N, C-alpha and C positions, 0 to 999 in steps of 0.2 A: 685749787682757788682760779676761778675764772678770772679772765683779764678784762676791762671795759670793753676791749675790741672784739673780745668773743661774746660777752653779753649782748654788745650791739648786733652783730652777726646773727645771734639767735633771735633775735628782737626782730631785725627786719626779715628773717626767714618767716617767722610765726606770723607777720602781718601779710606778708606775700601769701602766704597759705592759705590765712583768713580768706582775704581778698578772693582768692582763685575759687575756694569752695564755693563763698556767695556767689561769684559769676556764674558757676556750675547750676546752682539751686534756680538763677534767674534764666538761665537759658533753656532749662526743662520748662520752665513756666511759658516761655515764648513758644517753645515746641507745643505744649497744651493749647496754646491759644491758636496756633497756626493748625492743628489738627482739628480743633473745633470748628473754625472758620471754612476748610477744607469740607467736613461734613455736612455743614449746614448748604454749602453752595453746590453738594452732590459732585464734588469733583477729587481728584487722588493726588494726595501729599505724597510728590516723589522723595526719594531717598530717605525718608522719616528723619529729617533733620533741619534745622534752621541754622544759617551761618551768621556771625556778627560782621557787621559791614562798618559800622561807625560808633564809636564811643565818645560821649563828651559830657562835659558839667552842664547843668540845666537848674533852672527853680521848681521847685514841688509847689503843689498847691497852697502848701503853709508858707511858701516864699524862703523856703530854706534850699541851699545848694545839694544836688543829688547827682547821681550817675544816670544820663541816660544813653540807652542802648538801643541802636536798631539793628534787626536781624532781618534777613532775606532768606526766603525758602522756594521752592519751585512745585509746582501743582501741573495736573493734566485733566483734560477731559476726559478721554480714551486710550491716553499711553503713548499717543503718536507725537504730540506737540508739546513743549515746556512753555509756562507761563510763570511768571515771577508774583510772589507775593512779599508784602513786608509786615513786621511786626515792630512798633516801638513801644518801649518801655521805660517810664521814668521812676527810678528804684524799683519797685515790684507792681506798680500800678500801669496798667495798659492804657497809651495813650491814643495809639493809631493801628488800625490793622487793616491792608488793603490787599485786594487783587487786582493786578491786571486785567483789564478789560479781554475777555475771550467769548468766542463763538462756541455753542454746544452744537455740533454737526450731527449728533445723533437722531434726532428726528428724521434725517433724510434717509436713514437706513432703514 
């Protein structure tokens, strides 16, 4: 028979595992938004990844508390310079997507 401490430990592990699994799914969603933005802007997404920069509690559109995650990624116009981009998700909803201003010098060549 499991003691109450063992049951609590199993429950804590299960909650952390579920949260981590959901976080990975939301990270993949942020990556998909970054890829789409880079394709639309005709720039190259570097490293094929996004990086979690900030996580905080925020209000959702229906006035409930949810988790807001801010991700950062890098992109390039020709591969020689890196620029920053940001994806902000509230829950699974895209709140903001920005690309750092960049100049496309390809027309000079």
